[in-house]
C-alpha positions as CSV (number, residue, x, y, z in Angstrom):
1,X,87.0,110.5,119.3
2,X,83.6,110.6,121.0
3,X,81.3,107.6,120.9
4,X,77.5,107.8,121.1
5,X,76.1,104.7,122.8
6,X,72.5,103.6,122.7
7,X,72.1,101.3,125.8
8,X,69.1,99.4,124.5
9,X,70.7,98.4,121.2
10,X,74.4,98.8,122.0
11,X,75.1,100.8,118.8
12,X,78.5,102.6,118.8
13,X,78.6,105.4,116.3
14,X,82.0,107.2,116.3
15,X,81.9,111.0,116.2
16,X,84.8,113.0,114.8
17,X,85.3,116.8,114.7
18,X,83.5,116.8,111.4
19,X,80.7,114.5,112.3
20,X,79.8,110.8,112.2
21,X,81.8,108.1,110.6
22,X,80.3,104.7,109.8
23,X,82.5,101.8,111.0
24,X,84.4,100.2,108.1
25,X,82.7,96.8,107.9
26,X,79.2,98.4,108.1
27,X,80.3,101.0,105.5
28,X,81.5,98.3,103.1
29,X,78.3,96.3,103.5
30,X,76.1,99.4,103.0
31,X,78.2,100.5,100.0
32,X,77.6,97.1,98.4
33,X,73.9,97.3,99.0
34,X,73.8,100.8,97.7
35,X,75.9,100.2,94.6
36,X,74.7,96.7,93.6
37,X,71.6,95.3,95.4
38,X,69.3,98.3,95.3
39,X,69.9,99.4,91.7
40,X,69.4,95.8,90.6
41,X,66.2,95.5,92.7
42,X,64.8,98.7,91.1
43,X,65.7,97.4,87.6
44,X,64.0,94.1,88.4
45,X,60.9,95.7,89.6
46,X,60.6,97.9,86.6
47,X,61.3,95.0,84.1
48,X,58.8,92.7,85.8
49,X,56.3,95.5,86.1
50,X,56.4,96.2,82.4
51,X,56.2,92.5,81.5
52,X,53.5,91.6,84.0
53,X,51.6,94.9,83.7
54,X,51.9,95.8,87.4
55,X,50.4,99.2,88.0
56,X,52.6,100.0,91.1
57,X,55.9,98.9,89.7
58,X,57.0,102.5,89.0
59,X,56.1,103.6,92.6
60,X,58.0,100.7,94.1
61,X,61.1,101.3,91.9
62,X,60.9,105.0,92.8
63,X,60.9,104.2,96.5
64,X,63.9,101.8,96.1
65,X,65.7,104.5,94.2
66,X,64.9,107.2,96.8
67,X,66.3,104.9,99.6
68,X,69.4,104.2,97.4
69,X,69.9,107.9,96.9
70,X,69.6,108.6,100.6
71,X,72.1,105.9,101.4
72,X,74.5,107.3,98.9
73,X,74.4,110.7,100.5
74,X,74.9,109.3,104.0
75,X,77.8,107.0,102.8
76,X,79.4,110.0,100.9
77,X,79.3,112.2,104.0
78,X,80.7,109.5,106.2
79,X,83.5,108.9,103.7
80,X,84.2,112.6,103.5
81,X,84.4,112.8,107.4
82,X,86.7,109.8,107.5
83,X,89.1,111.2,104.9
84,X,89.3,114.5,106.9
85,X,90.2,112.5,110.0
86,X,92.2,109.7,108.4
87,X,94.3,108.2,111.2
88,X,97.0,107.2,108.6
89,X,97.5,110.7,107.4
90,X,100.5,112.5,108.8
91,X,99.4,115.9,107.6
92,X,97.9,118.0,104.8
93,X,98.9,118.8,101.2
94,X,97.4,122.3,100.7
95,X,97.0,123.4,97.1
96,X,95.4,126.4,95.3
97,X,95.3,128.0,92.0
98,X,97.7,130.7,90.7
99,X,96.6,133.9,88.8
100,X,96.4,131.9,85.6
101,X,94.2,129.2,87.1
102,X,96.9,126.5,87.3
103,X,97.1,124.3,90.4
104,X,100.0,124.9,92.7
105,X,101.1,123.4,96.0
106,X,100.8,126.1,98.7
107,X,102.3,124.1,101.6
108,X,102.7,120.7,103.2
109,X,101.7,120.7,106.8
110,X,102.8,117.8,109.0
111,X,100.8,117.3,112.2
112,X,103.4,115.0,113.9
113,X,106.5,116.3,115.6
114,X,109.6,114.9,113.9
115,X,108.0,112.2,111.9
116,X,110.3,109.2,111.0
117,X,110.0,107.6,107.6
118,X,111.6,104.4,106.5
119,X,113.1,104.2,103.0
120,X,110.5,103.1,100.6
121,X,107.6,103.6,103.0
122,X,104.5,105.5,102.1
123,X,103.3,108.8,103.6
124,X,99.6,109.7,103.5
125,X,98.5,113.3,103.3
126,X,95.0,114.7,103.3
127,X,94.6,116.9,100.2
128,X,93.0,120.3,100.9
129,X,92.1,123.0,98.5
130,X,92.7,126.5,99.6
131,X,90.3,129.0,98.1
132,X,91.6,132.5,97.9
133,X,89.3,135.3,99.1
134,X,89.0,138.1,96.5
């Protein structure tokens, strides 16, 4: 894993083969802000704007919503990158669709040589959809 370092602010942003991944603690905080704080703030601004006849309340709520949408996209991309490079995953479960459109398992690919599993332990696989070229 590569790490980009900004010497002036000492930010470490991990890079994977698929792109950036936000560190877990920062991801959890940003997700809370994006899912709870910003929507609540936008609703509060709209409600107070209507009650107090603020002319700019729609603009302010629109800006908050735009920032929230941007954060959602960034968090979604980071989560997607993390899932593709999940360190706990031992391989991939590849599935596709048969001629009738039903899902079918194509293969299970393990990326560890001779993995050892204890009885009752869990195995994590990245789920990948194989799209047939027609």
